[in-house]
C-alpha positions as protocol buffer text, in pm:
chain_id: "A"
residue {
  index: 1
  type: UNK
  ca { x: -1547 y: 10228 z: 12619 }
}
residue {
  index: 2
  type: UNK
  ca { x: -1494 y: 10557 z: 12440 }
}
residue {
  index: 3
  type: UNK
  ca { x: -1773 y: 10712 z: 12240 }
}
residue {
  index: 4
  type: UNK
  ca { x: -1696 y: 10678 z: 11870 }
}
residue {
  index: 5
  type: UNK
  ca { x: -1826 y: 10955 z: 11646 }
}
residue {
  index: 6
  type: UNK
  ca { x: -1812 y: 10869 z: 11277 }
}
residue {
  index: 7
  type: UNK
  ca { x: -1937 y: 11006 z: 10950 }
}
residue {
  index: 8
  type: UNK
  ca { x: -2259 y: 10804 z: 10986 }
}
residue {
  index: 9
  type: UNK
  ca { x: -2336 y: 10975 z: 11316 }
}
residue {
  index: 10
  type: UNK
  ca { x: -2275 y: 11316 z: 11160 }
}
residue {
  index: 11
  type: UNK
  ca { x: -2515 y: 11236 z: 10874 }
}
residue {
  index: 12
  type: UNK
  ca { x: -2770 y: 11109 z: 11126 }
}
residue {
  index: 13
  type: UNK
  ca { x: -2758 y: 11432 z: 11327 }
}
residue {
  index: 14
  type: UNK
  ca { x: -2770 y: 11644 z: 11010 }
}
residue {
  index: 15
  type: UNK
  ca { x: -3080 y: 11463 z: 10880 }
}
residue {
  index: 16
  type: UNK
  ca { x: -3258 y: 11501 z: 11215 }
}
residue {
  index: 17
  type: UNK
  ca { x: -3169 y: 11873 z: 11219 }
}
residue {
  index: 18
  type: UNK
  ca { x: -3308 y: 11917 z: 10865 }
}
residue {
  index: 19
  type: UNK
  ca { x: -3624 y: 11728 z: 10960 }
}
residue {
  index: 20
  type: UNK
  ca { x: -3677 y: 11952 z: 11262 }
}
residue {
  index: 21
  type: UNK
  ca { x: -3606 y: 12267 z: 11059 }
}
residue {
  index: 22
  type: UNK
  ca { x: -3854 y: 12186 z: 10781 }
}
residue {
  index: 23
  type: UNK
  ca { x: -4112 y: 12074 z: 11036 }
}
residue {
  index: 24
  type: UNK
  ca { x: -4066 y: 12405 z: 11218 }
}
residue {
  index: 25
  type: UNK
  ca { x: -4096 y: 12598 z: 10890 }
}
residue {
  index: 26
  type: UNK
  ca { x: -4411 y: 12406 z: 10792 }
}
residue {
  index: 27
  type: UNK
  ca { x: -4576 y: 12463 z: 11130 }
}
residue {
  index: 28
  type: UNK
  ca { x: -4482 y: 12831 z: 11132 }
}
residue {
  index: 29
  type: UNK
  ca { x: -4636 y: 12893 z: 10788 }
}
residue {
  index: 30
  type: UNK
  ca { x: -4956 y: 12714 z: 10892 }
}
residue {
  index: 31
  type: UNK
  ca { x: -4980 y: 12906 z: 11221 }
}
residue {
  index: 32
  type: UNK
  ca { x: -4929 y: 12592 z: 11432 }
}
residue {
  index: 33
  type: UNK
  ca { x: -4599 y: 12684 z: 11595 }
}
residue {
  index: 34
  type: UNK
  ca { x: -4733 y: 12630 z: 11948 }
}
residue {
  index: 35
  type: UNK
  ca { x: -4841 y: 12279 z: 11851 }
}
residue {
  index: 36
  type: UNK
  ca { x: -4492 y: 12210 z: 11715 }
}
residue {
  index: 37
  type: UNK
  ca { x: -4336 y: 12333 z: 12041 }
}
residue {
  index: 38
  type: UNK
  ca { x: -4570 y: 12113 z: 12245 }
}
residue {
  index: 39
  type: UNK
  ca { x: -4482 y: 11809 z: 12034 }
}
residue {
  index: 40
  type: UNK
  ca { x: -4109 y: 11868 z: 12085 }
}
residue {
  index: 41
  type: UNK
  ca { x: -4154 y: 11902 z: 12462 }
}
residue {
  index: 42
  type: UNK
  ca { x: -4355 y: 11579 z: 12472 }
}
residue {
  index: 43
  type: UNK
  ca { x: -4087 y: 11394 z: 12271 }
}
residue {
  index: 44
  type: UNK
  ca { x: -3814 y: 11519 z: 12506 }
}
residue {
  index: 45
  type: UNK
  ca { x: -4009 y: 11401 z: 12811 }
}
residue {
  index: 46
  type: UNK
  ca { x: -4071 y: 11065 z: 12643 }
}
residue {
  index: 47
  type: UNK
  ca { x: -3698 y: 11019 z: 12568 }
}
residue {
  index: 48
  type: UNK
  ca { x: -3595 y: 11116 z: 12921 }
}
residue {
  index: 49
  type: UNK
  ca { x: -3848 y: 10883 z: 13083 }
}
residue {
  index: 50
  type: UNK
  ca { x: -3794 y: 10581 z: 12858 }
}
residue {
  index: 51
  type: UNK
  ca { x: -3426 y: 10608 z: 12763 }
}
residue {
  index: 52
  type: UNK
  ca { x: -3249 y: 10790 z: 13047 }
}
residue {
  index: 53
  type: UNK
  ca { x: -3455 y: 10723 z: 13362 }
}
residue {
  index: 54
  type: UNK
  ca { x: -3580 y: 10385 z: 13227 }
}
residue {
  index: 55
  type: UNK
  ca { x: -3920 y: 10410 z: 13396 }
}
residue {
  index: 56
  type: UNK
  ca { x: -4090 y: 10104 z: 13250 }
}
residue {
  index: 57
  type: UNK
  ca { x: -4453 y: 10171 z: 13344 }
}
residue {
  index: 58
  type: UNK
  ca { x: -4460 y: 10541 z: 13255 }
}
residue {
  index: 59
  type: UNK
  ca { x: -4239 y: 10471 z: 12952 }
}
residue {
  index: 60
  type: UNK
  ca { x: -4483 y: 10208 z: 12818 }
}
residue {
  index: 61
  type: UNK
  ca { x: -4776 y: 10451 z: 12861 }
}
residue {
  index: 62
  type: UNK
  ca { x: -4588 y: 10724 z: 12673 }
}
residue {
  index: 63
  type: UNK
  ca { x: -4493 y: 10470 z: 12402 }
}
residue {
  index: 64
  type: UNK
  ca { x: -4863 y: 10402 z: 12341 }
}
residue {
  index: 65
  type: UNK
  ca { x: -4939 y: 10774 z: 12334 }
}
residue {
  index: 66
  type: UNK
  ca { x: -4660 y: 10832 z: 12081 }
}
residue {
  index: 67
  type: UNK
  ca { x: -4789 y: 10560 z: 11847 }
}
residue {
  index: 68
  type: UNK
  ca { x: -5142 y: 10705 z: 11863 }
}
residue {
  index: 69
  type: UNK
  ca { x: -5010 y: 11063 z: 11849 }
}
residue {
  index: 70
  type: UNK
  ca { x: -4836 y: 11007 z: 11515 }
}
residue {
  index: 71
  type: UNK
  ca { x: -5166 y: 10901 z: 11359 }
}
residue {
  index: 72
  type: UNK
  ca { x: -5342 y: 11200 z: 11518 }
}
residue {
  index: 73
  type: UNK
  ca { x: -5079 y: 11442 z: 11383 }
}
residue {
  index: 74
  type: UNK
  ca { x: -5120 y: 11301 z: 11031 }
}
residue {
  index: 75
  type: UNK
  ca { x: -5498 y: 11347 z: 11050 }
}
residue {
  index: 76
  type: UNK
  ca { x: -5480 y: 11700 z: 11196 }
}
residue {
  index: 77
  type: UNK
  ca { x: -5212 y: 11828 z: 10959 }
}
residue {
  index: 78
  type: UNK
  ca { x: -5304 y: 11630 z: 10648 }
}
residue {
  index: 79
  type: UNK
  ca { x: -5343 y: 11945 z: 10434 }
}
residue {
  index: 80
  type: UNK
  ca { x: -5004 y: 12085 z: 10543 }
}
residue {
  index: 81
  type: UNK
  ca { x: -4832 y: 11748 z: 10489 }
}
residue {
  index: 82
  type: UNK
  ca { x: -4993 y: 11711 z: 10144 }
}
residue {
  index: 83
  type: UNK
  ca { x: -4883 y: 12063 z: 10050 }
}
residue {
  index: 84
  type: UNK
  ca { x: -4529 y: 11992 z: 10172 }
}
residue {
  index: 85
  type: UNK
  ca { x: -4502 y: 11671 z: 9967 }
}
residue {
  index: 86
  type: UNK
  ca { x: -4644 y: 11842 z: 9657 }
}
residue {
  index: 87
  type: UNK
  ca { x: -4395 y: 12126 z: 9696 }
}
residue {
  index: 88
  type: UNK
  ca { x: -4112 y: 11877 z: 9744 }
}
residue {
  index: 89
  type: UNK
  ca { x: -4211 y: 11685 z: 9431 }
}
residue {
  index: 90
  type: UNK
  ca { x: -4235 y: 12009 z: 9231 }
}
residue {
  index: 91
  type: UNK
  ca { x: -3893 y: 12133 z: 9341 }
}
residue {
  index: 92
  type: UNK
  ca { x: -3671 y: 12191 z: 9041 }
}
residue {
  index: 93
  type: UNK
  ca { x: -3388 y: 11962 z: 9160 }
}
residue {
  index: 94
  type: UNK
  ca { x: -3635 y: 11677 z: 9216 }
}
residue {
  index: 95
  type: UNK
  ca { x: -3811 y: 11748 z: 8886 }
}
residue {
  index: 96
  type: UNK
  ca { x: -3478 y: 11749 z: 8702 }
}
residue {
  index: 97
  type: UNK
  ca { x: -3387 y: 11415 z: 8861 }
}
residue {
  index: 98
  type: UNK
  ca { x: -3723 y: 11263 z: 8759 }
}
residue {
  index: 99
  type: UNK
  ca { x: -3681 y: 11392 z: 8403 }
}
residue {
  index: 100
  type: UNK
  ca { x: -3329 y: 11243 z: 8393 }
}
residue {
  index: 101
  type: UNK
  ca { x: -3455 y: 10894 z: 8477 }
}
residue {
  index: 102
  type: UNK
  ca { x: -3779 y: 10910 z: 8277 }
}
residue {
  index: 103
  type: UNK
  ca { x: -3628 y: 11081 z: 7974 }
}
residue {
  index: 104
  type: UNK
  ca { x: -3909 y: 11340 z: 7981 }
}
residue {
  index: 105
  type: UNK
  ca { x: -3777 y: 11683 z: 7897 }
}
residue {
  index: 106
  type: UNK
  ca { x: -4091 y: 11848 z: 8035 }
}
residue {
  index: 107
  type: UNK
  ca { x: -4294 y: 12131 z: 7898 }
}
residue {
  index: 108
  type: UNK
  ca { x: -4119 y: 12465 z: 7863 }
}
residue {
  index: 109
  type: UNK
  ca { x: -4288 y: 12800 z: 7841 }
}
residue {
  index: 110
  type: UNK
  ca { x: -4238 y: 12982 z: 7517 }
}
residue {
  index: 111
  type: UNK
  ca { x: -4280 y: 13352 z: 7455 }
}
residue {
  index: 112
  type: UNK
  ca { x: -4606 y: 13291 z: 7268 }
}
residue {
  index: 113
  type: UNK
  ca { x: -4759 y: 13160 z: 7593 }
}
residue {
  index: 114
  type: UNK
  ca { x: -4634 y: 13447 z: 7809 }
}
residue {
  index: 115
  type: UNK
  ca { x: -4672 y: 13752 z: 7588 }
}
residue {
  index: 116
  type: UNK
  ca { x: -5056 y: 13772 z: 7594 }
}
residue {
  index: 117
  type: UNK
  ca { x: -5039 y: 13782 z: 7975 }
}
residue {
  index: 118
  type: UNK
  ca { x: -4760 y: 14041 z: 7974 }
}
residue {
  index: 119
  type: UNK
  ca { x: -4933 y: 14265 z: 7721 }
}
residue {
  index: 120
  type: UNK
  ca { x: -5265 y: 14242 z: 7907 }
}
residue {
  index: 121
  type: UNK
  ca { x: -5096 y: 14342 z: 8235 }
}
residue {
  index: 122
  type: UNK
  ca { x: -4917 y: 14637 z: 8071 }
}
residue {
  index: 123
  type: UNK
  ca { x: -5243 y: 14755 z: 7913 }
}
residue {
  index: 124
  type: UNK
  ca { x: -5438 y: 14720 z: 8240 }
}
residue {
  index: 125
  type: UNK
  ca { x: -5159 y: 14898 z: 8428 }
}
residue {
  index: 126
  type: UNK
  ca { x: -5183 y: 15199 z: 8198 }
}
residue {
  index: 127
  type: UNK
  ca { x: -5559 y: 15221 z: 8261 }
}
residue {
  index: 128
  type: UNK
  ca { x: -5516 y: 15139 z: 8634 }
}
residue {
  index: 129
  type: UNK
  ca { x: -5738 y: 14836 z: 8609 }
}
residue {
  index: 130
  type: UNK
  ca { x: -5682 y: 14608 z: 8907 }
}
residue {
  index: 131
  type: UNK
  ca { x: -5604 y: 14244 z: 8831 }
}
residue {
  index: 132
  type: UNK
  ca { x: -5480 y: 13929 z: 9000 }
}
residue {
  index: 133
  type: UNK
  ca { x: -5354 y: 13645 z: 8778 }
}
residue {
  index: 134
  type: UNK
  ca { x: -5217 y: 13315 z: 8912 }
}
residue {
  index: 135
  type: UNK
  ca { x: -5012 y: 13088 z: 8686 }
}
residue {
  index: 136
  type: UNK
  ca { x: -5009 y: 12731 z: 8815 }
}
residue {
  index: 137
  type: UNK
  ca { x: -4694 y: 12519 z: 8790 }
}
residue {
  index: 138
  type: UNK
  ca { x: -4613 y: 12195 z: 8969 }
}
residue {
  index: 139
  type: UNK
  ca { x: -4839 y: 12227 z: 9274 }
}
residue {
  index: 140
  type: UNK
  ca { x: -5208 y: 12183 z: 9178 }
}
residue {
  index: 141
  type: UNK
  ca { x: -5446 y: 12463 z: 9284 }
}
residue {
  index: 142
  type: UNK
  ca { x: -5762 y: 12253 z: 9282 }
}
residue {
  index: 143
  type: UNK
  ca { x: -5887 y: 12399 z: 9612 }
}
residue {
  index: 144
  type: UNK
  ca { x: -5853 y: 12749 z: 9471 }
}
residue {
  index: 145
  type: UNK
  ca { x: -6029 y: 12652 z: 9147 }
}
residue {
  index: 146
  type: UNK
  ca { x: -6333 y: 12529 z: 9340 }
}
residue {
  index: 147
  type: UNK
  ca { x: -6395 y: 12882 z: 9469 }
}
residue {
  index: 148
  type: UNK
  ca { x: -6426 y: 13038 z: 9123 }
}
residue {
  index: 149
  type: UNK
  ca { x: -6612 y: 13008 z: 8794 }
}
residue {
  index: 150
  type: UNK
  ca { x: -6478 y: 12755 z: 8542 }
}
residue {
  index: 151
  type: UNK
  ca { x: -6438 y: 12885 z: 8187 }
}
residue {
  index: 152
  type: UNK
  ca { x: -6153 y: 12678 z: 8033 }
}
residue {
  index: 153
  type: UNK
  ca { x: -6059 y: 12929 z: 7762 }
}
residue {
  index: 154
  type: UNK
  ca { x: -5739 y: 12991 z: 7567 }
}
residue {
  index: 155
  type: UNK
  ca { x: -5512 y: 13262 z: 7704 }
}
residue {
  index: 156
  type: UNK
  ca { x: -5592 y: 13579 z: 7513 }
}
residue {
  index: 157
  type: UNK
  ca { x: -5498 y: 13940 z: 7584 }
}
residue {
  index: 158
  type: UNK
  ca { x: -5842 y: 14082 z: 7504 }
}
residue {
  index: 159
  type: UNK
  ca { x: -6017 y: 13817 z: 7709 }
}
residue {
  index: 160
  type: UNK
  ca { x: -5799 y: 13887 z: 8013 }
}
residue {
  index: 161
  type: UNK
  ca { x: -5864 y: 14261 z: 7987 }
}
residue {
  index: 162
  type: UNK
  ca { x: -6240 y: 14210 z: 7946 }
}
residue {
  index: 163
  type: UNK
  ca { x: -6261 y: 13979 z: 8248 }
}
residue {
  index: 164
  type: UNK
  ca { x: -6088 y: 14235 z: 8473 }
}
residue {
  index: 165
  type: UNK
  ca { x: -6284 y: 14531 z: 8334 }
}
residue {
  index: 166
  type: UNK
  ca { x: -6441 y: 14714 z: 8629 }
}
residue {
  index: 167
  type: UNK
  ca { x: -6799 y: 14653 z: 8518 }
}
residue {
  index: 168
  type: UNK
  ca { x: -6741 y: 14286 z: 8444 }
}
residue {
  index: 169
  type: UNK
  ca { x: -6925 y: 14048 z: 8681 }
}
residue {
  index: 170
  type: UNK
  ca { x: -6611 y: 13832 z: 8710 }
}
residue {
  index: 171
  type: UNK
  ca { x: -6352 y: 14103 z: 8773 }
}
residue {
  index: 172
  type: UNK
  ca { x: -6336 y: 14035 z: 9149 }
}
residue {
  index: 173
  type: UNK
  ca { x: -6107 y: 13758 z: 9264 }
}
residue {
  index: 174
  type: UNK
  ca { x: -5819 y: 13586 z: 9088 }
}
residue {
  index: 175
  type: UNK
  ca { x: -5777 y: 13433 z: 8745 }
}
residue {
  index: 176
  type: UNK
  ca { x: -5601 y: 13094 z: 8741 }
}
residue {
  index: 177
  type: UNK
  ca { x: -5405 y: 12984 z: 8434 }
}
residue {
  index: 178
  type: UNK
  ca { x: -5303 y: 12621 z: 8389 }
}
residue {
  index: 179
  type: UNK
  ca { x: -5107 y: 12496 z: 8086 }
}
residue {
  index: 180
  type: UNK
  ca { x: -5187 y: 12804 z: 7877 }
}
residue {
  index: 181
  type: UNK
  ca { x: -5559 y: 12778 z: 7957 }
}
residue {
  index: 182
  type: UNK
  ca { x: -5766 y: 13018 z: 8166 }
}
residue {
  index: 183
  type: UNK
  ca { x: -5935 y: 12750 z: 8376 }
}
residue {
  index: 184
  type: UNK
  ca { x: -6118 y: 12967 z: 8631 }
}
residue {
  index: 185
  type: UNK
  ca { x: -6188 y: 13328 z: 8725 }
}
residue {
  index: 186
  type: UNK
  ca { x: -6322 y: 13500 z: 9036 }
}
residue {
  index: 187
  type: UNK
  ca { x: -6123 y: 13263 z: 9257 }
}
residue {
  index: 188
  type: UNK
  ca { x: -6060 y: 13325 z: 9627 }
}
residue {
  index: 189
  type: UNK
  ca { x: -5695 y: 13296 z: 9736 }
}
residue {
  index: 190
  type: UNK
  ca { x: -5556 y: 13229 z: 10084 }
}
residue {
  index: 191
  type: UNK
  ca { x: -5455 y: 13564 z: 10234 }
}
residue {
  index: 192
  type: UNK
  ca { x: -5109 y: 13594 z: 10388 }
}
residue {
  index: 193
  type: UNK
  ca { x: -5097 y: 13730 z: 10744 }
}
residue {
  index: 194
  type: UNK
  ca { x: -4726 y: 13808 z: 10725 }
}
residue {
  index: 195
  type: UNK
  ca { x: -4667 y: 14127 z: 10925 }
}
residue {
  index: 196
  type: UNK
  ca { x: -4360 y: 14213 z: 10714 }
}
residue {
  index: 197
  type: UNK
  ca { x: -4574 y: 14298 z: 10409 }
}
residue {
  index: 198
  type: UNK
  ca { x: -4568 y: 14680 z: 10363 }
}
residue {
  index: 199
  type: UNK
  ca { x: -4892 y: 14847 z: 10468 }
}
residue {
  index: 200
  type: UNK
  ca { x: -4925 y: 15031 z: 10137 }
}
residue {
  index: 201
  type: UNK
  ca { x: -4978 y: 14698 z: 9960 }
}
residue {
  index: 202
  type: UNK
  ca { x: -5345 y: 14602 z: 9948 }
}
residue {
  index: 203
  type: UNK
  ca { x: -5552 y: 14286 z: 9974 }
}
residue {
  index: 204
  type: UNK
  ca { x: -5462 y: 14173 z: 9621 }
}
residue {
  index: 205
  type: UNK
  ca { x: -5095 y: 14169 z: 9721 }
}
residue {
  index: 206
  type: UNK
  ca { x: -5167 y: 13976 z: 10041 }
}
residue {
  index: 207
  type: UNK
  ca { x: -5372 y: 13720 z: 9848 }
}
residue {
  index: 208
  type: UNK
  ca { x: -5093 y: 13684 z: 9592 }
}
residue {
  index: 209
  type: UNK
  ca { x: -4838 y: 13636 z: 9870 }
}
residue {
  index: 210
  type: UNK
  ca { x: -5064 y: 13376 z: 10033 }
}
residue {
  index: 211
  type: UNK
  ca { x: -5086 y: 13156 z: 9723 }
}
residue {
  index: 212
  type: UNK
  ca { x: -4711 y: 13198 z: 9656 }
}
residue {
  index: 213
  type: UNK
  ca { x: -4634 y: 13070 z: 10006 }
}
residue {
  index: 214
  type: UNK
  ca { x: -4849 y: 12761 z: 9960 }
}
residue {
  index: 215
  type: UNK
  ca { x: -4746 y: 12672 z: 9605 }
}
residue {
  index: 216
  type: UNK
  ca { x: -4486 y: 12735 z: 9335 }
}
residue {
  index: 217
  type: UNK
  ca { x: -4727 y: 12949 z: 9130 }
}
residue {
  index: 218
  type: UNK
  ca { x: -4652 y: 13295 z: 8994 }
}
residue {
  index: 219
  type: UNK
  ca { x: -4909 y: 13547 z: 9117 }
}
residue {
  index: 220
  type: UNK
  ca { x: -4925 y: 13868 z: 8911 }
}
residue {
  index: 221
  type: UNK
  ca { x: -5079 y: 14180 z: 9062 }
}
residue {
  index: 222
  type: UNK
  ca { x: -5183 y: 14494 z: 8874 }
}
residue {
  index: 223
  type: UNK
  ca { x: -5247 y: 14772 z: 9123 }
}
residue {
  index: 224
  type: UNK
  ca { x: -5574 y: 14960 z: 9083 }
}
residue {
  index: 225
  type: UNK
  ca { x: -5433 y: 15261 z: 9270 }
}
residue {
  index: 226
  type: UNK
  ca { x: -5095 y: 15302 z: 9100 }
}
residue {
  index: 227
  type: UNK
  ca { x: -5106 y: 15079 z: 8791 }
}
residue {
  index: 228
  type: UNK
  ca { x: -4778 y: 14918 z: 8898 }
}
residue {
  index: 229
  type: UNK
  ca { x: -4720 y: 14552 z: 8819 }
}
residue {
  index: 230
  type: UNK
  ca { x: -4583 y: 14312 z: 9082 }
}
residue {
  index: 231
  type: UNK
  ca { x: -4525 y: 13937 z: 9108 }
}
residue {
  index: 232
  type: UNK
  ca { x: -4537 y: 13720 z: 9419 }
}
residue {
  index: 233
  type: UNK
  ca { x: -4330 y: 13404 z: 9380 }
}
residue {
  index: 234
  type: UNK
  ca { x: -4204 y: 13160 z: 9642 }
}
residue {
  index: 235
  type: UNK
  ca { x: -4296 y: 13394 z: 9925 }
}
residue {
  index: 236
  type: UNK
  ca { x: -4125 y: 13704 z: 9782 }
}
residue {
  index: 237
  type: UNK
  ca { x: -4248 y: 14019 z: 9613 }
}
residue {
  index: 238
  type: UNK
  ca { x: -4102 y: 14160 z: 9291 }
}
residue {
  index: 239
  type: UNK
  ca { x: -4243 y: 14512 z: 9265 }
}
residue {
  index: 240
  type: UNK
  ca { x: -4278 y: 14773 z: 8990 }
}
residue {
  index: 241
  type: UNK
  ca { x: -4188 y: 14540 z: 8704 }
}
residue {
  index: 242
  type: UNK
  ca { x: -4147 y: 14653 z: 8345 }
}
residue {
  index: 243
  type: UNK
  ca { x: -4274 y: 14444 z: 8053 }
}
residue {
  index: 244
  type: UNK
  ca { x: -3928 y: 14293 z: 8001 }
}
residue {
  index: 245
  type: UNK
  ca { x: -3886 y: 14216 z: 8371 }
}
residue {
  index: 246
  type: UNK
  ca { x: -4232 y: 14057 z: 8390 }
}
residue {
  index: 247
  type: UNK
  ca { x: -4160 y: 13840 z: 8086 }
}
residue {
  index: 248
  type: UNK
  ca { x: -3828 y: 13732 z: 8237 }
}
residue {
  index: 249
  type: UNK
  ca { x: -3993 y: 13655 z: 8570 }
}
residue {
  index: 250
  type: UNK
  ca { x: -4264 y: 13440 z: 8415 }
}
residue {
  index: 251
  type: UNK
  ca { x: -4006 y: 13255 z: 8206 }
}
residue {
  index: 252
  type: UNK
  ca { x: -3818 y: 13137 z: 8513 }
}
residue {
  index: 253
  type: UNK
  ca { x: -3816 y: 12765 z: 8580 }
}
residue {
  index: 254
  type: UNK
  ca { x: -3996 y: 12638 z: 8884 }
}
């Protein structure tokens, strides 16, 4: 019999390739690439033993290990899996599909919500006051919020500037904004260890990149050394932004 290759087989191979790619990407971002490689090698050995060589005894032992191993992987990488599912659910194509079926148009940012943040960043940049502001979107930042001080205040330009004033007790760390509310200040962000980040960018930039890699949040940085404004979003930096560029960046859909 000749091997028949149809459209269903092509889709099957494509889905497996996508699964492997996103698993590789997830493991690489979490620093578990060696674990991912080991899992792939084990799966290849299991397939060779059970499917090709048809060793029943060794194959049955590996079958048991695989069934237990799946549970172990879920336990070990529960945070990474949760983050991946949250990011997937917050993706704009998925969100648009959900809104289509539910009829919910969703909340849209308006200029009145963004402008106090923009004006505060421009003012702090002129005075070279360092700041780090994180605007939460679809992926919750509850773990980050636990590291800071809860204040739950309306977004206000003067309040933002006062919090990041050098003599303020809460100026260190990040401010987190959720639904036009300053929910916490002095928060600790996960620091990115990406070696491609330019050396002239400081710890604030690395912290902003770290939270942008783990969520869909906008992370705004005001440099204390230069006064320049930058945004980290979806693992990329947007440097030396003007007021108009910052407003446009914050108005982008998730």
